[in-house]
N, C-alpha and C positions, 0 to 999 in steps of 0.2 A: 491619938497621930501626932507623934513627936514635931517640934517646929525645928524647921534647918536654920540651923546658923549660917551664915554668908557674910565672909570679909571682904567687903566692896575695896577696902586699901591695898589689895595684894596688886601688886603690880607685873605686868608681862611684855613681852617684845613682839611687838607685829609688824606687817610690812605693808598690809594692804586692805581695804575692807571694798567687796563688790555687791553692788546692790543689784537687785531684780533678775536673780539666778533662777534657771528653771531646770536643772539638769543635777542638782546638789542636796534631792530629798525631796520630800514633799510639796507642791505649792510652790510659790513664786518665795526664795529664801536672799538673806542676807550674807555673803560669805565673809568672815574673818579668818585671815592667813596670820598665823603665828609663826616665827620665825625659828629655824632649828631644825635640824633633820639627822638621823644616824645614817641614813643611804646617801649615797651620791650617783645616783644612776645617771649611765650615760645620757639618755633622752630625756632628765628633767625639764620641764618648762619654764620651771621657776626656780633656778641657780640662785637666785638673789635671797631664797628662803635657807639653804642650805646652812649657814653660818648664823649663829644665835646673834651676834652682834651686828650694829648696823653696819651696811656698806655701801659704798659709791660707786655708782654706774656712771660712766663717761662716754657721751655721744660725741666723737671725736667730729660729726660731720655738724656741730653746730658751736663747735671749738674758734672763739678768736683770736687767741695767743695773746688775751690780753695781761697774762700771767699773775694775774690777782691769787689765783689759786696757789701759784707755787711759793707768793712772799708771805700768806698765811699758816701755811702746812708747817706744823711743829716738828712734823716726822719725817721731812723730805721724800714725802709719797709722789708726789708732783715734781715732777724736771722737766725743763724746756732745754734743747740743745742749741748750738750754733745754726746747725742746719735747718732750725725752724722746726723740728721734729719735737713731739713732748709724749712722754712716755709716763703712765703711773705706775706706780711700785705699791702693788695691792698687799705685798708681804708686811710693807710699814706701815697700811692704814690701818689709824685705831676708828675710824669710823665716829670722828667728833663731829663732821657738818660743817667746818669753820669753810672749807674751799666750796663746798655747795654754796653755801650762805651769801660770798661774794661774787657768786658766778652771775652776771648779768644778763648770760645768752641762754640759759638752762642746759648747759652742758654736762653739767654734773647734777646728778639726781642721787637724794638719800633712801634708800632702801631700808627702813627700819625705826618703829621709835617705841620708846615706852610710855606703857599708858596702865593704869588702875580698872579694877572690874566696874567700879562706880562710874567711872568717866565714859567709856565704852558703852557700859548698857545705855547711858544719854545718848548716845550717838546712835546706837540701834533703835531706841524709842522712838524715831521720826519713820521707822517702817512698819509700827504695830498695826498700824490698820490695814497693810498691804499683808501682812499675816495672818490678820481676823479672817477678810475677807477670801482670800487664796487656800486657806488651810497651810500656809507655810510656815516660815520660821528663821532659827539661827543655824547656820552650819559652821564650825569650827575646822579650818582647814590648815594647809602648811605648805612648808615643813612637814612636822609631825605635832598635834596640838600634847600629845602624850610627854614629847621632850619638856613640857613648861607643863607639869600635870598639876602643880599647885593654882597655879592663875586660870588654867583650863578647866579644873573643876569646880574653883568658884565662880567661875563665867558661866557654866554650866548652871551650876544651883542657880544663880541669879538669873538667868532666863528661865527657867521653871517657876521661881517666883513671880515672873510676869506672866507666865499662861504661856508662852510661845514652846512651839516644837521645836526639837534639839537636832541636831544630828553631826556627826562627825566624820571626817575623812582622814584615816590613819595606816600607816605603812605595818601598825601592828609590830613595833621592834621598838618595846620599851619595858620596863619593870613589870610583869605581870599583875604585882599587887597592886601598883598605882591605877592601872588600867581598869583594873575589878572594882576597885572604890570610886570611880567616877561611873562606871556603867549605870547605876541606879538615875544618873540626871539626864540620857542621854536614850531617843526615842529611836533613831537610826543609825544603825553603823554602817559605813560604806569602808570595809576592809581590803586593801591591795594586796593579791597572793600574784607574783610576778612570774614566780616557777617553781616546780616542785625539786630538781636539782639544786642542791645546796652549794655545790662549787661553782656551779654555772653562774646562780645567783649572784656569788661572791663577786664574779670575776665582772659583772656587768653593773652591780650595785654597789660594791664596797664591804655587803655584808653577806653571811650568810641566812640560810631562811627559815634555822631551827627554830631561834625564839617565835618568830611569826608565825609558822604551822604550830605551835605548841599555844600560844595566843588567840589564835582564830579558835582553837578546840575548846579552851577555857571559855571565850567570849559565847561560842554558839551555845555554850551549856546555860547562860543565862538570857540571852539576847538573840531575836533574829538577825544575820546578816545579808547585806548585799555584798558577793565579791565581785571587787572591780579588776580587771586584767588589760592593761595597756599590753596590746598587741605590737611587738619590736621586731622588725624584719632582722633575720638572724640570731635571734634572742628566742624567740619565746611562736614564731610565725609557722607552725607547723601544726599538722593534724594531732601528731603524737603529742606534744607538750601542751596542748590545751586538752585534748583528752583527757590527761594525766592529774589537771588541777579540777576538771569537771568532776572528777573520781572523787578527788579529796574533798571535794564540796557536798558531795552528795553524802558522804560521809560524815558528816558534821552534822546532819539530820536536821539543819535549823536556818538554811541557806534560801531567801525569799527568789533571790535569780543572780544570773552571771553576767555582769555587764561589759563586754569586750569594746575597749576604746581604740581606734585605728590610731597608730604612730602618727604624728605631726611634727614639722621642723620650725614651729611658728617661735619655740625658744632659743634658736638660732643665734639671734641677734644679740640676746644678753649676753650669751658667753663672750662675746666679742668686747661689749660694754664692761663685764667685770674681770676680763683679762684672763679669761679660763678656756682652755681647751674644750670643743666641742666633739666627745670623741663619736660621737656618731658618724661623723666625716671618714671617720677609717673603715666604715661599713659602705658607704658610699649609699646609704640608706634614703629613700624617698617615702614621702607622706603614702598614706595607706587611705583609701574610700571606706566609706562603710559598705558598699558593697563587694569590697577585696576579701570582708570579714565573714561574709554571706556562708560561706564552704562549711564557717565553722558551728552554725547554729544547730544544724540536726546532731553533728558529732556532741556538743554540750547536751542538747536533750535528750539523746539517746542513753546519758548518764543518769538520766532523772531528773535533771536540774533545767529549770527556764532559764532562758536564754534574751539579753538585750543587746540591741549591736549600737554604736554611736549615739545619736541623739536622739535613738526611738523614746516616746512617753510611753 
């Protein structure tokens, strides 16, 4: 068996590390969130992940108007006005972090840091006993990890070298060759399939679903998949739309189950802090419960695919 070469110096951009997760692969897991996503879904709960570069989140409730951030910002992204109001011009922000560094009141928070694979593995080693006793491991999420394919690939190889179980959460919207080259180092693939109609998918996510569906077929040809479906009001919250996804999943022949995830509004506050529009407000959508999705269980299973809803184990 050939030895796998790992480049521990490869750098990538992450925005969070979440420990003790129970719903992102088998066992107890640590999730590494990578920045950068080709989609801009209306309901995205991590809008800070969409841009590859670091972003600054502004909490107006904590701001004491000391104006230190305005003084240090060379891009003039922060401005205070005579009437006492403050505005953050996100289009000017380069993510240098100088403003957050001088804020004593935590009104400004940087989301995004550069780290290499070796440094990240040292952090993840803190949870190795948890992985061993629970059958868990490391899940790489985003954003979409395949947007940083070089970094993600070396990270997965390094995790496997430690003997850890690996999982990926992906939109599947990346170069097929890059995805396929990394799959040998991934134990569990959690793939989002949001809609079967290309135009409706484009309207609500910013991109067509054609590459995603093609990559789903390619991935399923070599590895089992879990298909995740965020169920979104006025987007795919109907029997016909869920059934069409289940039919596609059955044809892949290698899907463990479909996981229906109820829409929630927990990310709305982040959009305000990033100066972004929360487009779901246009639809007056409200959060869904697990019970609201029970009507879809039989629909999915009649198509020959197992179904899981919400936080079911």
